[in-house]
C-alpha positions in Angstrom: -19.1 23.2 -10.9 -16.6 24.1 -8.2 -13.4 22.2 -9.1 -12.8 21.3 -5.5 -15.9 19.0 -5.6 -14.0 16.6 -7.9 -11.2 16.2 -5.4 -13.6 16.0 -2.4 -15.6 13.2 -4.0 -12.4 11.4 -5.1 -11.1 11.4 -1.5 -14.4 10.3 -0.1 -14.8 7.3 -2.4 -11.1 6.3 -2.9 -11.1 3.6 -0.1 -13.9 1.7 -1.9 -11.2 0.9 -4.5 -7.9 1.1 -2.6 -9.0 -1.4 0.1 -8.3 -3.9 -2.7 -4.5 -3.6 -2.2 -4.6 -4.5 1.5 -7.4 -7.1 1.6 -6.2 -10.7 2.1 -8.9 -11.8 -0.4 -6.9 -10.2 -3.2 -3.8 -12.3 -2.7 -5.9 -15.4 -2.0 -7.8 -15.2 -5.3 -4.9 -14.0 -7.4 -2.6 -16.7 -6.2 -5.3 -19.3 -6.9 -5.3 -17.9 -10.4 -1.5 -18.7 -10.6 0.3 -15.6 -9.4 2.9 -15.6 -6.7 2.2 -13.9 -3.3 3.3 -10.4 -2.6 4.0 -7.5 -5.0 3.2 -9.6 -8.1 -0.5 -9.6 -7.1 -0.5 -5.8 -7.0 1.3 -5.1 -10.3 -0.4 -7.8 -12.3 -3.8 -7.1 -10.7 -3.8 -3.5 -11.6 -2.1 -3.9 -14.9 -4.1 -6.9 -16.2 -6.7 -4.8 -18.0 -3.9 -3.5 -20.3 -3.1 -7.0 -21.4 0.3 -8.8 -21.1 2.3 -5.6 -21.1 6.0 -5.4 -20.2 7.6 -3.8 -17.2 8.2 -0.5 -19.0 4.5 0.1 -19.6 3.7 -0.7 -16.0 6.4 1.5 -14.6 5.2 4.3 -16.9 1.6 4.2 -16.0 2.0 3.5 -12.3 4.7 6.3 -12.3 6.2 6.4 -8.8 7.4 2.8 -8.4 11.0 1.8 -8.8 11.2 0.2 -12.3 13.6 -2.4 -10.9 10.8 -3.5 -8.5 8.3 -3.7 -11.3 10.7 -5.8 -13.5 11.0 -8.5 -10.8 7.3 -9.4 -11.3 6.4 -8.2 -14.8 6.3 -9.9 -17.4 6.8 -13.1 -15.3 3.3 -12.8 -14.0 1.9 -13.4 -17.5 3.7 -16.7 -17.7 1.8 -17.8 -14.6 -1.7 -16.4 -15.3 -3.3 -14.8 -18.3 -4.4 -11.1 -17.9 -8.0 -12.3 -18.4 -7.8 -14.8 -15.6 -6.2 -12.1 -13.3 -9.1 -9.7 -14.1 -11.7 -12.3 -13.3 -9.9 -13.2 -10.0 -9.6 -9.6 -9.1 -13.4 -9.0 -9.4 -14.0 -12.1 -7.3 -11.6 -10.9 -4.6 -13.3 -7.5 -4.5 -16.7 -9.0 -4.0 -15.5 -11.1 -1.2 -13.5 -8.3 0.5 -16.2 -5.7 0.3 -18.8 -8.1 1.6 -16.6 -9.0 4.6 -15.7 -5.4 5.4 -19.2 -3.8 4.9 -21.3 -6.8 6.0 -23.8 -8.5 3.7 -26.7 -6.2 4.8 -24.9 -3.0 3.7 -23.2 -4.7 0.8 -26.6 -5.6 -0.8 -28.4 -2.4 0.4 -30.3 0.3 -1.5 -27.5 2.7 -0.6 -25.0 0.6 -2.5 -27.3 0.5 -5.5 -27.7 4.2 -5.4 -24.0 4.9 -5.1 -23.3 2.4 -7.9 -25.7 4.3 -10.2 -24.2 7.7 -9.3 -20.6 6.5 -9.7 -21.4 4.8 -13.0 -23.1 7.9 -14.4 -20.0 9.9 -13.5 -17.7 7.4 -15.0 -19.5 7.5 -18.3 -18.4 11.2 -18.5 -14.7 10.2 -18.7 -12.8 10.2 -22.0 -9.8 8.1 -23.1 -7.6 10.7 -24.6 -4.2 10.7 -22.8 -5.6 8.3 -20.1 -4.0 5.0 -20.8 -4.6 3.2 -17.5 -8.2 4.5 -17.4 -8.8 3.4 -21.0 -7.7 -0.1 -20.3 -10.0 -0.5 -17.4 -12.8 1.2 -19.3 -12.5 -1.6 -22.0 -13.6 -4.2 -19.4 -17.2 -5.4 -19.4 -19.3 -3.8 -16.6 -20.2 -6.2 -13.8 -23.9 -6.7 -13.0 -24.0 -6.7 -9.2 -24.4 -3.2 -7.8 -21.5 -3.8 -5.3 -19.1 -4.6 -8.2 -20.6 -1.9 -10.4 -19.7 0.6 -7.6 -16.2 -0.7 -7.3 -15.6 -0.7 -11.0 -17.0 2.8 -11.4 -14.8 4.1 -8.6 -11.8 2.3 -10.2 -12.5 4.1 -13.5 -12.8 7.4 -11.8 -9.6 6.8 -9.8 -7.5 5.8 -12.8 -8.9 8.6 -14.9 -7.9 11.1 -12.2 -4.6 9.3 -11.7 -3.7 9.6 -15.4 -4.4 13.3 -15.2 -2.4 13.7 -12.1 0.6 12.2 -13.8 0.3 14.7 -16.6 0.3 17.5 -13.9 3.4 16.0 -12.3 5.2 15.9 -15.6 4.3 19.5 -16.3 5.7 20.4 -12.9 9.0 18.5 -13.8 8.6 16.0 -11.0 9.9 12.5 -11.4 8.2 9.5 -9.9 10.3 9.5 -6.7 10.1 13.3 -6.4 6.3 13.2 -6.7 6.3 10.5 -4.0 8.6 12.4 -1.6 6.7 15.7 -1.9 3.4 14.0 -1.4 4.6 12.2 1.7 6.1 15.5 3.0 2.6 17.1 2.6 1.4 14.9 5.4 -1.0 12.9 3.2 -0.7 9.4 1.9 1.9 6.9 3.0 4.2 7.4 5.9 7.8 7.8 4.6 8.8 4.3 5.6 5.7 2.8 3.9 6.3 4.8 0.8 9.9 3.7 0.5 9.0 0.0 1.1 5.9 -0.3 -1.1 7.4 1.7 -4.0 10.8 0.0 -3.9 13.1 2.9 -3.3 16.2 2.4 -1.2 17.2 4.7 1.7 20.0 6.0 -0.5 17.6 6.7 -3.5 15.2 8.4 -1.1 17.9 10.6 0.3 19.2 11.5 -3.2 15.7 12.5 -4.1 15.3 14.7 -1.0 18.6 16.4 -1.8 17.5 17.1 -5.4 14.3 18.7 -4.0 16.3 20.8 -1.6 18.3 22.1 -4.5 15.1 23.2 -6.2 13.9 24.9 -3.0 11.0 22.6 -2.5 12.2 20.8 0.7 13.7 21.9 3.9 16.8 20.3 5.6 14.5 18.3 7.9 12.4 17.0 5.1 9.4 19.3 5.3 7.9 21.2 2.4 9.1 24.7 1.9 6.6 27.5 1.1 7.4 26.9 -2.6 6.9 23.1 -2.1 3.5 23.6 -0.4 2.5 26.0 -3.2 3.5 23.4 -5.8 1.5 20.6 -4.2 -1.5 22.9 -3.9 -1.2 23.8 -7.6 -0.9 20.1 -8.5 -4.1 19.3 -6.6 -5.9 22.2 -8.3 -4.7 21.2 -11.8 -5.6 17.5 -11.1 -9.1 18.5 -10.0 -9.4 20.6 -13.2 -8.3 17.8 -15.5 -10.6 15.4 -13.6 -13.7 17.6 -13.7 -15.5 16.0 -16.7 -17.2 13.1 -14.9 -18.4 15.3 -12.1 -19.7 17.9 -14.5 -21.8 15.2 -16.0 -23.0 14.1 -12.6 -23.8 17.6 -11.4 -23.3 19.3 -8.1 -26.3 17.7 -6.3 -25.5 14.1 -7.2 -21.8 14.6 -6.7 -22.5 15.9 -3.2 -24.7 12.8 -2.6 -22.0 10.4 -3.8 -19.5 12.2 -1.6 -21.8 11.7 1.4 -22.3 8.0 0.7 -18.6 7.6 0.1 -17.7 9.1 3.5 -20.1 6.7 5.2 -18.8 3.7 3.4 -15.2 4.7 4.0 -15.8 5.1 7.7 -17.3 1.6 7.8 -14.4 0.2 5.9 -11.9 1.9 8.2 -13.7 0.7 11.3 -13.6 -2.9 9.9 -9.8 -2.7 9.5 -9.5 -2.1 5.7 -6.1 -0.4 6.1 -3.1 -1.7 7.9 -1.7 0.1 10.9 1.3 2.5 10.6 1.0 2.7 6.8 -0.8 6.0 6.2 -0.6 9.4 7.9 -3.6 10.6 9.8 -4.2 13.3 7.2 -4.7 10.8 4.5 -7.7 9.2 6.3 -9.5 12.5 6.9 
């Protein structure tokens, strides 16, 4: 299998999972479970499959967040709601959000059932070695409804790929904020302002990171990637695709292509329905 297929399918299907972090249903259901509004819902919602872990574990597995931001919400979250209750509330929020954004007809369609089966087949090709965040999510019981099967499978594939990506970043000697700054400079993902805000880095910390990257020859004076920086980001993507290849090799070229097609269609529908907030992501990250 061409390793680029892994990255292509990951990008095409990512919004099926990541819309979770922007849907109002997420905060609604998680606060009803006991959490406080805001960033606590993100940290606890994504970390809950690992159990009542401390802030160090969350900062380590999420990688590019300021640990001080994480510590404001974890472990306090677990005094307000159990991880099991958070997991249950998260699935409920996903069901509500996807049904609203896709519409009931599409959300219960044969296309969703087909995508769910394809994504689940791929996810069964993942392995747990060195993939802590994936492994925690993989220990959860599979839902029964195709819409939630699809979301859970995409979540597993996303966290599996993410764990591998962190390994690639560490091998490249990039810290969490350095990884964030170089990715933002590539023109994909968050805008710089959104990256600083959501990940909890101050303007001074961001500037210090940029200066460190300039000293390594990876960033220009105006904050763009140098040729060396562009080469590094390309190599990171290639390495991440390679380490994330196993599930797609199980699925095979033809079925991976089909899931990519469906993912693009569903993502377009989600975007048209307002799944992402304005002025948060660069244009390149939505392509």
